[in-house]
N, C-alpha and C positions, 0 to 999 in steps of 0.2 A: 406539617408533621416535622418534628426537628431532624435534621441531617447529621450525623456523628462521623465523623473521621476517627480510626482507633488504631495508631500505630503500634507493632508491636501485637498484632490482634490473634496472632497464632502461639502466643507465650500463656504461660497457666493464668496471670489475673488475668489479661488479655482476653483470652477466652471466655470466663466468667464476666467482665465488662460486658461482651458482645451480646453473649444471650440475656444479661442482664437491659441493658438497650432497648433490645431486640423486643422482650416482653412490655417494656412499654409506651412500645409505638412506633421507635425511631425508625428512620431508614439509617442504615448503619454502614460503611466501608470499612474492610478491617484491612488494612495494610500487611504485607506481610514481605519477607526477602525472599522467599522462594514459590515458585508457581506452584507448588507441588503441595504448601503448606495446608494444614486441615484448617475449616473453618466452619461455624455452626451453620446449620440451613437458616438461610432467609439473609444472609450477611454477604453483601458484595465483595468482590475481592480487588486487589490492587495491590500489584505488584510494587517495591518499593526499595530502593537502597537509601537510608536513611542519612549515610555520608555521602550521596551526591547530589548536587544541587539541582541539576536537571531532569535527575528522577522524581524529586521533589516537588520540582513546578508542574510537572506534567500530573500529577496525582492532586496537588492543592486546588489547583485551577480547574481541570476537571470534574472535582469532588463540589468545590464550594460550599464546605461542611459551614453550621452554624456554630458546630461545637468539634474541638478537635481533644481527643485525648493522647496525651503523650506518654506511651507505656515502653516502647522501643529503648531496646538498650542490652550491655550485657555483662552479668554480674562475676561471667570466669572465660578470657581470652581462649582461643582456639588452640594459640601459638605459642600460649605462655609469656608473651611481649605486652608489656603495661603501655605500650602504645595503641593499642587497641580500646582501651579501656576510654581513653582523652579522646580519638577518634568517632569512638561511636556514641559515648554516653554527653562526653561536651560539645564536639564537632557536630552531633548528629542532629544535637538540639537547637544548636547554632544557627547553622544551617535550614532549620524549619523554621525557626521564628524569624528570619530574614524571609523565608519562603510567604511565610501567612502578609507580613507586612505586605508583599509586593503584591500577592493573588489572593489574597482574603483578610483584609483588615477588621473586616468588621467579626472576624469569628473570635469565640472564647475559646482559651485555652487552658487546659490544663497538664500542666508536670509533674508528671512521678518523679518524684527525689526518692532518697532514701533515708532512714534511721541511721545506717551508717557512716552519715556526713559528717554527725554529732562526733566521733569517736568515744572515748571512752570519757563517762561523767561521774557514774557512783551516786546518781539519785534519780528520781523521773524526770522527766528532759520535758522543758518546756519550748515555746518556740524561738524564745530569748536567747538561746543558748546561742555561745560562738559556737561553729563548726571548729572542732581538731579532730577532722579525718586521721586514722591511723592506717589506711591502705591505701593503696590507687584506686579501689572501686569506691570508696568512702570518698576520694579528693577530686576525683570525677563527678561522682554524682552532686557535689557539693558547689562545684564548679559549677555544673548546669544547671541548678538551684539558683544560683546568682542570676544568670542571666536573664531567668526569670523575670526578678526584681528591677534590671533595667530597661529589660524591654517594654513592661508598665509602665517605666518611667515617660517610656516615649511617646507611649499612648496604646499599645496592644492591650486588650483586657488577658493578662496570663493571673493566674492562679496557682499555687503551688502546694500540691502535698508532698507529704512526709511520712510514708506507711513505716510501721515497725512490723516485726516479722507476723508473717500471715499464711496459715496453710489450709488445705483441702483438699477433699477429693480428689486423686489425678495430677500432684505436684510431683518432681522428680525426687527420687530416693536420693538426689545430691546435697538435698537439705533436712536436717536433723529430725523432724519430725516426721515425715513420710519414710525415713530410712527406718528409723524404730519402729512403724508401723509393718513396712514390709517383713522384717525381719522376724518380728513377731508373729505373723500369718504364713509367712514359711514354715516355721517350726512347728506351729499349729497343722498345717498340712502335711507333714512330715519331709518338706523339701531342705530341710538346713538342721543343723547338728543345734541340738538347746543351750545355745548360747550367742547374748547380743554384745556386739563390738560400738562401742561408742569413743568418743573423744571426751575433752573437759565436762566432766558431771555437773562442776561448779559454777557453769555458766548460767547466769539467767538471763531471759528474755523473755518480752512483751508479746506473746503470743493471741493472736487475732484470726477469725474464720475469713478467708478470703471473700465471702459472700459478703461480709459487714462491709470489709475494705471497698471494694468496688462501689457498693453504696454509698458509701463516703466520698468516692471519688466525683459523682455526679453532684451529690449535696453542695461540694466546695466549690464546684466550676459555677452552679446556679447562684448559691447563696454566699460563698467567701467574696472577700473584696477584693481587687484586683491586684495583685502584687503580693499577696500576703501568704506568708504559709500555714499551712492546717497540718497538725500530727494526726495519726491517725495510727489508734491502736487501744486494747483494752485497757489501759494503766495498770494492771497486776502483771507483777515479777512471777514468773516460774523457772525454776533450776530445770537443767538437763534430767540430774537423777530423780526430780519431782515426775517429770514427763515420763520418766522409763517407770516408776510405781504405777500411774495412773493408767499405760497402757498395758502393764503387768494383768493391772487386776481387771480390766476391761477384757483384755485377753483367755484370762485365767491358765494362763502357764506358768508351769515351775522354769526358769531359767537362770544359766549363770551369767552375771555381767561383768565384760573384761573391757578394761580402758586400754585404746590403741593410741599411740603415741602420733601415730601415721595419720588420724582423725583431729588431730589438736593443729590449729593454728600458731605460725610462729609467734605472732602479733594477737593476741584474742582480746575481746572488751570482755570484760569480769562481767559486766552489768548495763542493758541497754532496755529501760521501761518509758514509757509514753507517759507525758502528763498531757490530759486529752481536753484538759478544761476548755481551751478558746475553740474547739469543734464541738464542744457540746453546747457550750452558748452562741455563737456565733451561728454555727449550721444547722443545730440542732440533732446532731448526730449522735448516737451511741450504739455501742456494738450489741445485737439482739442473741447472738447464737453464744453458747457458752462451751470452752473448751472441750468441755465432755462431750457436748454433741460435736465438734467436730473432728473430736477422735475418734466418738461414734460412725460417722459418717464413714471415714476415712477407711476403717478397718473394715467395714461393711464393702466396699467399695474395692478394697485389693481382694479379699473373698474373692468375691464375682468374678471379678478379672482372672484369679487363678483357676477357679473352674471352669470358666470359659475359655483359656489356655489348652486347660488338661484336656477338655472335651472336642477342641482341634485337633491336639495330638495324637486323641485317643481313633480319630476316625479315619 
């Protein structure tokens, strides 16, 4: 039975990955920042500060994993300081790879990067595209991604995944698709006025289902070439306006759409879509869950959650 260490195990994608690996028969150790973080049943817990070398040594040495999936990171700093992006996303990755070299050199490592490292390109992006990030999040993820290349040259088995936007039930409403779903369901339940508020409606993104993405992570680690990057996405661009229309059709709600400047980034990427030819050809991976199915599942999950919350409030 392979043993996997998953950093960021209590996060959105981390939780899906842990459940997927458990279903496949893995022994899974979920590394989380806080002792109170929730983990799926059957997952062993390890409290880890990804920025602390001693904490990493203790967890990696005790776990002796066959596979390491590095998902820990931040997309938004807690204190609005850009330092945190680099301390966690870059510094944490550097410390992890050094620790693996010292204490688990035979482990295979998957570094989960981000499509935002590419920046604004304007056409479907392949892995040979140069990094031109437009914000500190993208810059920190690009820097961490490049570490994987260097450590692979030094003998570690490191594969780099570059996921594009992915969603699914349970994702934070801080992201565009879940906030859209949440607003529609609250209107449906009479908890909100029939007005949907969004940012830039013309932004085009490549939306995938998180369940497809975590399946891609495992395939990348098992079948990918050490040091190589692999884009994971649907290969199809969808604008925020098109998303709105898709959800409105499924929710069957007549609403007013309002654009709020506060929801628009100062520097936005107008088009971010993957060319996934490499992952399809080398990993045998391709998306299986349609965007329509993802939306259906997300709407269903939020509806059930609101019913449960109403039941608690009514007792």
